[in-house]
N, CA, C and O atoms as a DFTB+ gen file, in Angstrom:
796 C
 N C O
     1  1      49.015     176.623     151.352
     2  2      50.295     176.059     150.939
     3  2      50.369     176.022     149.425
     4  3      49.464     175.512     148.764
     5  1      51.426     176.551     148.889
     6  2      51.609     176.539     147.434
     7  2      52.090     175.156     146.991
     8  3      53.032     174.602     147.556
     9  1      51.416     174.603     145.955
    10  2      51.793     173.302     145.423
    11  2      52.993     173.451     144.504
    12  3      52.966     174.252     143.569
    13  1      54.037     172.692     144.760
    14  2      55.220     172.703     143.907
    15  2      55.145     171.510     142.963
    16  3      55.047     170.366     143.408
    17  1      55.190     171.774     141.677
    18  2      55.040     170.725     140.677
    19  2      56.302     170.655     139.836
    20  3      56.773     171.676     139.335
    21  1      56.851     169.462     139.678
    22  2      58.058     169.265     138.875
    23  2      57.851     168.052     137.982
    24  3      57.684     166.936     138.475
    25  1      57.859     168.264     136.687
    26  2      57.691     167.137     135.770
    27  2      58.986     166.321     135.720
    28  3      60.048     166.844     136.055
    29  1      58.920     165.047     135.307
    30  2      60.121     164.210     135.246
    31  2      61.134     164.768     134.243
    32  3      60.766     165.378     133.239
    33  1      62.396     164.547     134.534
    34  2      63.436     164.938     133.577
    35  2      63.467     163.912     132.451
    36  3      63.574     162.710     132.694
    37  1      63.374     164.394     131.230
    38  2      63.459     163.559     130.031
    39  2      64.424     164.247     129.074
    40  3      64.361     165.462     128.885
    41  1      65.301     163.480     128.482
    42  2      66.246     164.044     127.508
    43  2      65.497     164.309     126.200
    44  3      65.665     163.590     125.214
    45  1      64.678     165.341     126.212
    46  2      63.770     165.587     125.092
    47  2      64.498     165.867     123.785
    48  3      63.958     165.615     122.708
    49  1      65.711     166.382     123.870
    50  2      66.445     166.679     122.629
    51  2      66.748     165.423     121.817
    52  3      66.929     165.500     120.602
    53  1      66.804     164.274     122.476
    54  2      67.024     163.020     121.743
    55  2      65.856     162.676     120.828
    56  3      66.013     161.925     119.865
    57  1      64.683     163.227     121.132
    58  2      63.481     162.895     120.374
    59  2      63.086     163.989     119.391
    60  3      62.215     163.780     118.547
    61  1      63.716     165.146     119.495
    62  2      63.406     166.255     118.599
    63  2      64.270     166.145     117.356
    64  3      65.193     166.933     117.152
    65  1      63.960     165.166     116.538
    66  2      64.759     164.887     115.352
    67  2      64.132     165.544     114.121
    68  3      62.972     165.954     114.126
    69  1      64.949     165.625     113.068
    70  2      64.442     166.177     111.814
    71  2      63.332     165.278     111.277
    72  3      63.407     164.054     111.385
    73  1      62.318     165.884     110.707
    74  2      61.216     165.113     110.131
    75  2      61.739     164.274     108.971
    76  3      62.508     164.750     108.136
    77  1      61.300     163.005     108.938
    78  2      61.717     162.104     107.868
    79  2      61.039     162.499     106.555
    80  3      59.962     163.095     106.547
    81  1      61.701     162.152     105.444
    82  2      61.118     162.449     104.136
    83  2      59.824     161.667     103.931
    84  3      58.872     162.165     103.330
    85  1      59.805     160.442     104.436
    86  2      58.622     159.599     104.319
    87  2      57.722     159.815     105.537
    88  3      58.219     160.061     106.635
    89  1      56.399     159.726     105.352
    90  2      55.503     159.820     106.514
    91  2      55.710     158.629     107.447
    92  3      56.193     157.587     107.004
    93  1      55.354     158.756     108.729
    94  2      55.551     157.641     109.658
    95  2      54.713     156.431     109.260
    96  3      53.692     156.556     108.583
    97  1      55.163     155.269     109.691
    98  2      54.437     154.035     109.395
    99  2      53.055     154.087     110.025
   100  3      52.856     154.744     111.047
   101  1      52.110     153.403     109.421
   102  2      50.750     153.332     109.958
   103  2      50.773     152.336     111.118
   104  3      50.274     151.215     111.016
   105  1      51.359     152.779     112.207
   106  2      51.584     151.888     113.340
   107  2      51.174     152.564     114.640
   108  3      51.508     153.722     114.889
   109  1      50.443     151.819     115.462
   110  2      50.130     152.227     116.827
   111  2      51.229     151.660     117.712
   112  3      51.564     150.481     117.600
   113  1      51.788     152.475     118.584
   114  2      52.890     152.032     119.447
   115  2      52.470     152.064     120.908
   116  3      51.875     153.032     121.381
   117  1      52.791     150.987     121.608
   118  2      52.680     150.942     123.068
   119  2      54.044     150.581     123.618
   120  3      54.694     149.666     123.112
   121  1      54.493     151.296     124.658
   122  2      55.736     150.961     125.352
   123  2      55.444     150.969     126.845
   124  3      54.981     151.977     127.378
   125  1      55.708     149.856     127.528
   126  2      55.486     149.846     128.964
   127  2      55.481     148.464     129.577
   128  3      55.548     147.450     128.883
   129  1      55.399     148.449     130.900
   130  2      55.346     147.236     131.707
   131  2      55.018     147.666     133.139
   132  3      55.472     148.737     133.540
   133  1      54.269     146.914     133.927
   134  2      53.660     145.603     133.608
   135  2      52.388     145.757     132.792
   136  3      51.727     146.795     132.837
   137  1      52.054     144.709     132.045
   138  2      50.967     144.791     131.080
   139  2      49.629     145.150     131.712
   140  3      48.919     146.007     131.188
   141  1      49.265     144.514     132.831
   142  2      47.927     144.750     133.382
   143  2      47.779     146.194     133.845
   144  3      46.798     146.852     133.499
   145  1      48.729     146.692     134.617
   146  2      48.635     148.062     135.105
   147  2      48.673     149.077     133.965
   148  3      48.098     150.160     134.069
   149  1      49.351     148.723     132.883
   150  2      49.442     149.627     131.736
   151  2      48.266     149.450     130.769
   152  3      48.174     150.170     129.776
   153  1      47.367     148.497     131.050
   154  2      46.145     148.367     130.260
   155  2      46.320     147.787     128.877
   156  3      45.560     148.123     127.969
   157  1      47.313     146.916     128.693
   158  2      47.540     146.341     127.370
   159  2      46.321     145.569     126.873
   160  3      46.029     145.587     125.677
   161  1      45.606     144.892     127.771
   162  2      44.412     144.159     127.342
   163  2      43.341     145.110     126.811
   164  3      42.612     144.759     125.884
   165  1      43.236     146.306     127.384
   166  2      42.288     147.311     126.885
   167  2      42.656     147.693     125.452
   168  3      41.788     147.794     124.585
   169  1      43.947     147.903     125.212
   170  2      44.418     148.261     123.876
   171  2      44.178     147.124     122.883
   172  3      43.743     147.373     121.759
   173  1      44.450     145.894     123.277
   174  2      44.233     144.757     122.384
   175  2      42.751     144.601     122.038
   176  3      42.410     144.288     120.898
   177  1      41.880     144.817     123.009
   178  2      40.438     144.732     122.738
   179  2      40.003     145.813     121.740
   180  3      39.219     145.556     120.827
   181  1      40.521     147.011     121.934
   182  2      40.182     148.088     121.001
   183  2      40.717     147.795     119.608
   184  3      40.045     148.060     118.611
   185  1      41.926     147.247     119.539
   186  2      42.558     147.015     118.235
   187  2      41.876     145.903     117.451
   188  3      41.954     145.889     116.223
   189  1      41.208     144.972     118.127
   190  2      40.508     143.906     117.397
   191  2      39.535     144.496     116.385
   192  3      39.399     143.980     115.276
   193  1      38.859     145.575     116.766
   194  2      37.911     146.222     115.854
   195  2      38.587     147.262     114.984
   196  3      38.334     147.336     113.782
   197  1      39.450     148.069     115.592
   198  2      40.125     149.132     114.834
   199  2      40.958     148.540     113.703
   200  3      41.019     149.109     112.613
   201  1      41.601     147.399     113.957
   202  2      42.419     146.769     112.934
   203  2      41.606     146.366     111.713
   204  3      42.126     146.353     110.597
   205  1      40.341     146.040     111.916
   206  2      39.475     145.688     110.787
   207  2      39.042     146.933     110.018
   208  3      38.905     146.901     108.795
   209  1      38.830     148.020     110.738
   210  2      38.413     149.267     110.098
   211  2      39.556     149.930     109.338
   212  3      39.332     150.602     108.331
   213  1      40.784     149.737     109.824
   214  2      41.969     150.324     109.201
   215  2      42.957     149.190     108.917
   216  3      43.927     149.016     109.654
   217  1      42.716     148.419     107.855
   218  2      43.497     147.184     107.629
   219  2      44.990     147.397     107.405
   220  3      45.768     146.454     107.549
   221  1      45.407     148.609     107.058
   222  2      46.839     148.839     106.862
   223  2      47.585     149.214     108.117
   224  3      48.782     149.496     108.064
   225  1      46.893     149.224     109.263
   226  2      47.501     149.669     110.519
   227  2      47.961     148.467     111.339
   228  3      47.259     147.459     111.422
   229  1      49.145     148.579     111.945
   230  2      49.649     147.540     112.843
   231  2      49.750     148.089     114.259
   232  3      49.802     149.299     114.482
   233  1      49.775     147.157     115.209
   234  2      49.948     147.493     116.623
   235  2      51.250     146.876     117.096
   236  3      51.429     145.661     117.015
   237  1      52.157     147.703     117.589
   238  2      53.447     147.228     118.106
   239  2      53.466     147.407     119.616
   240  3      53.300     148.519     120.117
   241  1      53.669     146.309     120.343
   242  2      53.690     146.307     121.802
   243  2      55.120     146.037     122.253
   244  3      55.694     144.995     121.937
   245  1      55.686     146.979     122.989
   246  2      57.093     146.908     123.376
   247  2      57.198     146.859     124.891
   248  3      56.609     147.684     125.589
   249  1      57.957     145.883     125.400
   250  2      58.179     145.779     126.836
   251  2      58.353     144.331     127.263
   252  3      58.201     143.411     126.459
   253  1      58.668     144.141     128.522
   254  2      58.817     142.808     129.098
   255  2      57.468     142.091     129.038
   256  3      56.448     142.678     129.398
   257  1      57.445     140.837     128.590
   258  2      56.191     140.189     128.213
   259  2      55.799     138.963     129.042
   260  3      55.336     137.988     128.450
   261  1      55.951     138.944     130.353
   262  2      55.629     137.721     131.095
   263  2      54.155     137.347     131.059
   264  3      53.814     136.174     131.207
   265  1      53.268     138.336     130.862
   266  2      51.835     138.054     130.868
   267  2      51.279     137.803     129.471
   268  3      50.066     137.674     129.305
   269  1      52.130     137.733     128.486
   270  2      51.671     137.640     127.098
   271  2      50.674     136.513     126.876
   272  3      49.663     136.708     126.201
   273  1      50.941     135.339     127.432
   274  2      50.071     134.180     127.209
   275  2      48.660     134.415     127.755
   276  3      47.698     133.861     127.224
   277  1      48.523     135.224     128.802
   278  2      47.212     135.481     129.389
   279  2      46.287     136.219     128.423
   280  3      45.065     136.150     128.559
   281  1      46.857     136.917     127.456
   282  2      46.064     137.702     126.515
   283  2      45.990     137.050     125.137
   284  3      45.619     137.702     124.161
   285  1      46.338     135.781     125.053
   286  2      46.445     135.109     123.757
   287  2      45.181     135.258     122.911
   288  3      45.259     135.497     121.706
   289  1      44.028     135.117     123.543
   290  2      42.775     135.165     122.779
   291  2      42.534     136.536     122.157
   292  3      41.733     136.664     121.231
   293  1      43.223     137.566     122.659
   294  2      43.024     138.913     122.145
   295  2      43.895     139.225     120.930
   296  3      43.616     140.180     120.206
   297  1      44.944     138.435     120.695
   298  2      45.834     138.726     119.571
   299  2      46.103     137.533     118.670
   300  3      46.597     137.708     117.556
   301  1      45.794     136.330     119.121
   302  2      46.130     135.130     118.347
   303  2      45.475     135.170     116.971
   304  3      44.286     135.463     116.842
   305  1      46.252     134.876     115.968
   306  2      45.746     134.867     114.607
   307  2      45.694     136.231     113.943
   308  3      45.251     136.345     112.800
   309  1      46.140     137.265     114.640
   310  2      46.137     138.611     114.062
   311  2      47.563     138.989     113.673
   312  3      48.367     139.324     114.543
   313  1      47.891     138.941     112.383
   314  2      49.268     139.228     111.959
   315  2      49.654     140.688     112.122
   316  3      50.827     141.032     111.974
   317  1      48.695     141.551     112.422
   318  2      48.990     142.973     112.565
   319  2      49.323     143.388     113.997
   320  3      49.465     144.575     114.288
   321  1      49.448     142.397     114.893
   322  2      49.911     142.670     116.256
   323  2      51.349     142.168     116.365
   324  3      51.621     140.986     116.158
   325  1      52.261     143.074     116.690
   326  2      53.683     142.736     116.800
   327  2      54.124     142.896     118.254
   328  3      53.830     143.908     118.891
   329  1      54.827     141.899     118.770
   330  2      55.362     141.977     120.127
   331  2      56.870     142.134     120.078
   332  3      57.562     141.363     119.414
   333  1      57.377     143.139     120.787
   334  2      58.804     143.330     120.991
   335  2      59.087     143.077     122.466
   336  3      58.233     143.302     123.323
   337  1      60.269     142.617     122.743
   338  2      60.700     142.543     124.131
   339  2      61.152     143.912     124.607
   340  3      60.914     144.915     123.933
   341  1      61.805     143.962     125.767
   342  2      62.321     145.238     126.270
   343  2      63.381     145.803     125.327
   344  3      64.080     145.051     124.648
   345  1      63.495     147.112     125.289
   346  2      64.506     147.762     124.454
   347  2      65.303     148.738     125.309
   348  3      64.831     149.217     126.340
   349  1      66.512     149.021     124.862
   350  2      67.352     150.004     125.537
   351  2      66.805     151.405     125.254
   352  3      66.160     151.624     124.228
   353  1      67.062     152.353     126.161
   354  2      66.510     153.709     125.984
   355  2      66.843     154.355     124.649
   356  3      66.026     155.095     124.101
   357  1      68.046     154.083     124.109
   358  2      68.406     154.735     122.850
   359  2      67.601     154.212     121.666
   360  3      67.583     154.838     120.606
   361  1      66.936     153.074     121.835
   362  2      66.105     152.501     120.776
   363  2      64.721     153.152     120.747
   364  3      64.035     153.109     119.726
   365  1      64.317     153.746     121.849
   366  2      62.960     154.287     121.955
   367  2      62.737     155.396     120.934
   368  3      61.661     155.475     120.343
   369  1      63.722     156.248     120.717
   370  2      63.567     157.336     119.751
   371  2      63.309     156.782     118.351
   372  3      62.512     157.345     117.601
   373  1      63.980     155.680     117.995
   374  2      63.745     155.061     116.690
   375  2      62.325     154.512     116.588
   376  3      61.686     154.625     115.542
   377  1      61.836     153.921     117.669
   378  2      60.474     153.394     117.668
   379  2      59.453     154.529     117.521
   380  3      58.436     154.367     116.846
   381  1      59.720     155.660     118.146
   382  2      58.823     156.812     118.012
   383  2      58.799     157.306     116.566
   384  3      57.744     157.665     116.044
   385  1      59.970     157.324     115.924
   386  2      60.038     157.767     114.527
   387  2      59.188     156.879     113.625
   388  3      58.674     157.330     112.602
   389  1      59.045     155.622     114.011
   390  2      58.419     154.615     113.153
   391  2      56.978     154.328     113.560
   392  3      56.476     153.232     113.309
   393  1      56.304     155.292     114.182
   394  2      54.903     155.081     114.550
   395  2      54.087     156.309     114.206
   396  3      54.629     157.397     114.011
   397  1      52.788     156.126     114.134
   398  2      51.876     157.231     113.875
   399  2      51.323     157.816     115.162
   400  3      51.082     159.020     115.249
   401  1      51.120     156.957     116.174
   402  2      50.516     157.410     117.425
   403  2      51.000     156.515     118.556
   404  3      51.198     155.316     118.362
   405  1      51.191     157.095     119.740
   406  2      51.528     156.322     120.932
   407  2      50.290     156.237     121.822
   408  3      49.615     157.240     122.056
   409  1      49.997     155.037     122.314
   410  2      48.834     154.822     123.183
   411  2      49.313     154.296     124.532
   412  3      50.123     153.371     124.596
   413  1      48.802     154.897     125.612
   414  2      49.127     154.462     126.970
   415  2      47.819     154.343     127.756
   416  3      47.386     155.315     128.376
   417  1      47.178     153.154     127.739
   418  2      45.852     152.992     128.359
   419  2      45.926     152.533     129.816
   420  3      45.218     151.605     130.207
   421  1      46.765     153.168     130.609
   422  2      47.085     152.701     131.960
   423  2      45.872     152.677     132.888
   424  3      44.972     153.512     132.795
   425  1      45.881     151.681     133.794
   426  2      44.911     151.645     134.890
   427  2      45.414     152.451     136.085
   428  3      44.625     153.013     136.845
   429  1      46.711     152.498     136.236
   430  2      47.350     153.235     137.323
   431  2      48.617     153.851     136.753
   432  3      49.307     153.226     135.948
   433  1      48.923     155.073     137.166
   434  2      50.064     155.736     136.551
   435  2      50.592     156.814     137.472
   436  3      49.863     157.346     138.309
   437  1      51.863     157.130     137.310
   438  2      52.449     158.267     137.988
   439  2      52.552     159.411     136.993
   440  3      51.548     159.988     136.576
   441  1      53.782     159.726     136.625
   442  2      54.028     160.760     135.622
   443  2      54.829     160.105     134.497
   444  3      56.058     160.183     134.499
   445  1      54.172     159.472     133.554
   446  2      54.866     158.622     132.579
   447  2      55.769     159.380     131.621
   448  3      55.320     160.244     130.868
   449  1      57.038     159.043     131.665
   450  2      58.032     159.693     130.810
   451  2      57.781     159.418     129.332
   452  3      58.068     160.262     128.483
   453  1      57.243     158.232     129.023
   454  2      57.077     157.862     127.618
   455  2      56.150     158.829     126.897
   456  3      56.279     159.011     125.686
   457  1      55.216     159.454     127.612
   458  2      54.348     160.441     126.981
   459  2      55.136     161.674     126.559
   460  3      54.944     162.194     125.460
   461  1      56.024     162.139     127.435
   462  2      56.851     163.299     127.095
   463  2      57.754     162.963     125.909
   464  3      57.965     163.801     125.032
   465  1      58.284     161.747     125.881
   466  2      59.150     161.332     124.773
   467  2      58.398     161.364     123.448
   468  3      58.902     161.887     122.454
   469  1      57.179     160.797     123.436
   470  2      56.384     160.776     122.205
   471  2      55.999     162.188     121.779
   472  3      56.051     162.519     120.594
   473  1      55.613     163.018     122.745
   474  2      55.225     164.389     122.427
   475  2      56.412     165.178     121.890
   476  3      56.265     165.974     120.963
   477  1      57.593     164.956     122.475
   478  2      58.793     165.632     121.978
   479  2      59.104     165.217     120.544
   480  3      59.650     166.001     119.768
   481  1      58.754     163.984     120.202
   482  2      58.967     163.477     118.845
   483  2      57.896     163.955     117.873
   484  3      57.955     163.653     116.681
   485  1      56.921     164.695     118.378
   486  2      55.869     165.197     117.505
   487  2      54.820     164.171     117.169
   488  3      54.142     164.281     116.148
   489  1      54.678     163.165     118.028
   490  2      53.672     162.134     117.794
   491  2      52.437     162.414     118.638
   492  3      52.560     162.791     119.803
   493  1      51.243     162.235     118.066
   494  2      50.043     162.352     118.888
   495  2      50.015     161.248     119.928
   496  3      50.485     160.139     119.673
   497  1      49.473     161.541     121.088
   498  2      49.381     160.553     122.163
   499  2      47.926     160.393     122.578
   500  3      47.151     161.349     122.594
   501  1      47.580     159.152     122.913
   502  2      46.267     158.814     123.453
   503  2      46.522     158.111     124.774
   504  3      47.267     157.131     124.812
   505  1      45.922     158.586     125.860
   506  2      46.214     158.003     127.173
   507  2      44.987     158.091     128.071
   508  3      44.093     158.911     127.864
   509  1      44.976     157.221     129.072
   510  2      43.841     157.171     129.994
   511  2      43.936     158.293     131.028
   512  3      45.013     158.818     131.310
   513  1      42.790     158.637     131.575
   514  2      42.674     159.763     132.494
   515  2      42.974     159.321     133.929
   516  3      42.083     159.311     134.779
   517  1      44.220     158.960     134.190
   518  2      44.628     158.495     135.518
   519  2      45.940     159.159     135.912
   520  3      46.694     159.631     135.061
   521  1      46.201     159.188     137.223
   522  2      47.482     159.654     137.744
   523  2      47.866     161.030     137.230
   524  3      47.054     161.956     137.219
   525  1      49.120     161.149     136.803
   526  2      49.631     162.428     136.340
   527  2      49.342     162.731     134.885
   528  3      49.695     163.805     134.397
   529  1      48.700     161.795     134.172
   530  2      48.496     161.977     132.730
   531  2      47.754     163.269     132.390
   532  3      48.165     163.963     131.459
   533  1      46.677     163.625     133.104
   534  2      45.983     164.876     132.749
   535  2      46.843     166.131     132.912
   536  3      46.511     167.181     132.364
   537  1      47.954     166.029     133.666
   538  2      48.862     167.169     133.781
   539  2      49.660     167.371     132.495
   540  3      50.148     168.471     132.236
   541  1      49.794     166.315     131.687
   542  2      50.558     166.384     130.450
   543  2      49.696     166.737     129.247
   544  3      50.097     167.530     128.395
   545  1      48.517     166.147     129.186
   546  2      47.731     166.183     127.958
   547  2      46.542     167.124     128.099
   548  3      45.720     166.977     129.003
   549  1      46.465     168.085     127.197
   550  2      45.267     168.916     127.065
   551  2      44.405     168.232     126.021
   552  3      44.717     168.238     124.830
   553  1      43.309     167.640     126.495
   554  2      42.494     166.781     125.635
   555  2      42.036     167.534     124.384
   556  3      41.461     168.620     124.462
   557  1      42.311     166.917     123.222
   558  2      41.918     167.505     121.952
   559  2      42.859     168.558     121.439
   560  3      42.665     169.082     120.342
   561  1      43.886     168.881     122.216
   562  2      44.841     169.923     121.814
   563  2      46.255     169.364     121.693
   564  3      46.877     169.488     120.638
   565  1      46.775     168.747     122.763
   566  2      48.119     168.153     122.706
   567  2      48.060     166.630     122.752
   568  3      49.095     165.970     122.850
   569  1      46.869     166.078     122.683
   570  2      46.671     164.633     122.726
   571  2      45.210     164.347     123.020
   572  3      44.370     165.247     123.017
   573  1      44.922     163.077     123.275
   574  2      43.552     162.675     123.586
   575  2      43.568     161.879     124.888
   576  3      44.401     160.994     125.085
   577  1      42.637     162.211     125.765
   578  2      42.474     161.502     127.034
   579  2      41.143     160.768     127.007
   580  3      40.121     161.338     126.628
   581  1      41.157     159.494     127.413
   582  2      39.915     158.727     127.513
   583  2      39.831     158.128     128.908
   584  3      40.842     158.018     129.602
   585  1      38.642     157.747     129.316
   586  2      38.462     157.245     130.677
   587  2      39.056     155.850     130.844
   588  3      39.020     155.025     129.931
   589  1      39.595     155.615     132.013
   590  2      40.246     154.360     132.365
   591  2      39.367     153.147     132.026
   592  3      38.202     153.091     132.420
   593  1      39.930     152.187     131.301
   594  2      39.290     150.918     130.926
   595  2      38.127     151.077     129.953
   596  3      37.369     150.130     129.745
   597  1      37.973     152.240     129.362
   598  2      36.882     152.489     128.419
   599  2      37.324     152.100     127.006
   600  3      37.902     152.910     126.282
   601  1      37.046     150.857     126.627
   602  2      37.466     150.366     125.311
   603  2      36.812     151.187     124.204
   604  3      37.459     151.519     123.211
   605  1      35.539     151.511     124.372
   606  2      34.847     152.307     123.349
   607  2      35.466     153.694     123.219
   608  3      35.609     154.209     122.110
   609  1      35.830     154.294     124.336
   610  2      36.476     155.598     124.293
   611  2      37.811     155.550     123.585
   612  3      38.158     156.471     122.846
   613  1      38.567     154.479     123.804
   614  2      39.850     154.317     123.130
   615  2      39.646     154.109     121.633
   616  3      40.385     154.668     120.823
   617  1      38.645     153.305     121.261
   618  2      38.365     153.100     119.837
   619  2      38.012     154.425     119.156
   620  3      38.471     154.699     118.047
   621  1      37.207     155.234     119.815
   622  2      36.830     156.532     119.248
   623  2      38.064     157.410     119.040
   624  3      38.211     158.041     117.994
   625  1      38.947     157.449     120.035
   626  2      40.165     158.249     119.928
   627  2      41.043     157.763     118.778
   628  3      41.575     158.569     118.014
   629  1      41.191     156.450     118.657
   630  2      42.003     155.894     117.572
   631  2      41.387     156.202     116.212
   632  3      42.107     156.518     115.265
   633  1      40.077     156.114     116.107
   634  2      39.415     156.452     114.836
   635  2      39.709     157.904     114.449
   636  3      39.972     158.198     113.282
   637  1      39.663     158.795     115.415
   638  2      39.914     160.210     115.128
   639  2      41.321     160.434     114.598
   640  3      41.523     161.197     113.653
   641  1      42.292     159.768     115.209
   642  2      43.687     159.967     114.797
   643  2      43.989     159.240     113.487
   644  3      44.596     159.812     112.582
   645  1      43.566     157.989     113.389
   646  2      43.861     157.203     112.192
   647  2      43.061     157.674     110.989
   648  3      43.481     157.487     109.848
   649  1      41.925     158.277     111.236
   650  2      41.059     158.687     110.142
   651  2      41.376     160.043     109.553
   652  3      40.821     160.413     108.519
   653  1      42.267     160.798     110.197
   654  2      42.586     162.138     109.700
   655  2      44.059     162.437     109.911
   656  3      44.500     162.670     111.036
   657  1      44.813     162.430     108.829
   658  2      46.237     162.766     108.927
   659  2      46.409     164.199     109.413
   660  3      47.317     164.490     110.191
   661  1      45.534     165.097     108.952
   662  2      45.610     166.496     109.374
   663  2      45.440     166.629     110.883
   664  3      46.175     167.373     111.533
   665  1      44.464     165.903     111.441
   666  2      44.229     165.957     112.886
   667  2      45.418     165.379     113.646
   668  3      45.865     165.952     114.640
   669  1      45.931     164.232     113.172
   670  2      47.083     163.611     113.826
   671  2      48.286     164.555     113.824
   672  3      48.978     164.688     114.833
   673  1      48.530     165.208     112.689
   674  2      49.669     166.123     112.593
   675  2      49.477     167.347     113.486
   676  3      50.437     167.857     114.063
   677  1      48.240     167.812     113.597
   678  2      47.979     168.960     114.463
   679  2      48.235     168.621     115.927
   680  3      48.869     169.390     116.649
   681  1      47.733     167.453     116.362
   682  2      47.981     167.023     117.739
   683  2      49.480     166.868     117.995
   684  3      49.996     167.338     119.009
   685  1      50.170     166.207     117.067
   686  2      51.605     165.987     117.239
   687  2      52.392     167.282     117.265
   688  3      53.315     167.432     118.066
   689  1      52.035     168.231     116.385
   690  2      52.720     169.518     116.362
   691  2      52.475     170.313     117.634
   692  3      53.398     170.909     118.189
   693  1      51.228     170.322     118.095
   694  2      50.916     171.009     119.354
   695  2      51.668     170.380     120.517
   696  3      52.175     171.080     121.394
   697  1      51.737     169.041     120.518
   698  2      52.421     168.336     121.601
   699  2      53.903     168.682     121.627
   700  3      54.474     168.915     122.692
   701  1      54.517     168.716     120.463
   702  2      55.944     169.044     120.399
   703  2      56.212     170.454     120.922
   704  3      57.148     170.670     121.691
   705  1      55.391     171.402     120.503
   706  2      55.576     172.780     120.966
   707  2      55.352     172.888     122.474
   708  3      56.054     173.634     123.157
   709  1      54.378     172.148     122.989
   710  2      54.110     172.168     124.427
   711  2      55.304     171.632     125.216
   712  3      55.671     172.189     126.251
   713  1      55.908     170.549     124.721
   714  2      57.098     170.011     125.391
   715  2      58.228     171.032     125.350
   716  3      58.880     171.278     126.365
   717  1      58.461     171.623     124.193
   718  2      59.543     172.602     124.082
   719  2      59.342     173.782     125.025
   720  3      60.300     174.299     125.602
   721  1      58.092     174.202     125.176
   722  2      57.801     175.377     126.002
   723  2      57.728     175.062     127.496
   724  3      58.025     175.919     128.329
   725  1      57.330     173.824     127.835
   726  2      56.972     173.535     129.228
   727  2      57.665     172.317     129.830
   728  3      57.995     172.333     131.016
   729  1      57.896     171.250     129.042
   730  2      58.341     169.971     129.609
   731  2      59.723     169.531     129.143
   732  3      60.109     168.386     129.378
   733  1      60.464     170.397     128.498
   734  2      61.767     170.000     127.979
   735  2      62.767     169.793     129.108
   736  3      62.502     170.150     130.256
   737  1      63.930     169.208     128.771
   738  2      64.982     169.024     129.775
   739  2      65.445     170.374     130.323
   740  3      65.743     170.492     131.512
   741  1      65.506     171.386     129.466
   742  2      65.883     172.724     129.928
   743  2      64.858     173.284     130.904
   744  3      65.215     173.853     131.936
   745  1      63.573     173.119     130.567
   746  2      62.509     173.608     131.449
   747  2      62.519     172.867     132.785
   748  3      62.191     173.452     133.817
   749  1      62.891     171.586     132.775
   750  2      62.968     170.829     134.024
   751  2      64.015     171.448     134.951
   752  3      63.764     171.641     136.140
   753  1      65.179     171.754     134.402
   754  2      66.247     172.343     135.219
   755  2      65.815     173.701     135.769
   756  3      66.088     174.028     136.924
   757  1      65.137     174.489     134.928
   758  2      64.647     175.782     135.397
   759  2      63.625     175.609     136.522
   760  3      63.666     176.326     137.522
   761  1      62.702     174.647     136.349
   762  2      61.669     174.420     137.370
   763  2      62.295     173.912     138.668
   764  3      61.888     174.320     139.756
   765  1      63.285     173.021     138.557
   766  2      63.953     172.503     139.750
   767  2      64.693     173.626     140.483
   768  3      64.640     173.713     141.710
   769  1      65.375     174.473     139.734
   770  2      66.080     175.595     140.334
   771  2      65.115     176.530     141.067
   772  3      65.379     176.970     142.186
   773  1      63.982     176.822     140.402
   774  2      62.987     177.705     141.024
   775  2      62.388     177.071     142.283
   776  3      62.132     177.765     143.267
   777  1      62.167     175.757     142.251
   778  2      61.612     175.069     143.406
   779  2      62.579     175.128     144.584
   780  3      62.172     175.390     145.715
   781  1      63.856     174.883     144.315
   782  2      64.853     174.908     145.381
   783  2      64.991     176.327     145.963
   784  3      65.168     176.491     147.171
   785  1      64.909     177.332     145.109
   786  2      64.983     178.707     145.600
   787  2      63.798     179.032     146.495
   788  3      63.942     179.711     147.512
   789  1      62.598     178.530     146.099
   790  2      61.412     178.828     146.890
   791  2      61.469     178.134     148.248
   792  3      60.883     178.620     149.215
   793  1      62.166     177.007     148.329
   794  2      62.293     176.304     149.602
   795  2      63.317     176.969     150.513
   796  3      63.547     176.501     151.628
């Protein structure tokens, strides 16, 4: 039986914006909910050390925050951790423009659209090796994949991206080209059409 694979439809053209004159902010971005399944505590644990090694870097966590108090000990007293509530879809492109890297340390995942959005924006992505994520990311080429719940692995990935602008730009550029060639909204329609014809 031939496996039919169809990536999620994402309006990738909304994220393929002109490069800003200024480099992106030294900011790690997380977007998602619920916190536990998306591994926010893993990210906060990694950032406790990474934030000390890279003092100019901030962590922005975006999404519905009902579990925030449960993780208080991981962020309390750290002015470089910013919490946003949920945002409308049109705001996501602005958040991508204003970050250096997107991190998705999920414990469980399907085919996360936010990865395609970040890649379309030319941002390097770091994500856990679960669910559909390995179908999106070629480790070391279009992003970085680390093992689920591996705080040390996430710290290593963040050090690689934050420590080398050239490496971060290479990952982001490769990711953008990969989306344009394979995961764009146009490619989704083509893949859906081909799938329906084969059926």
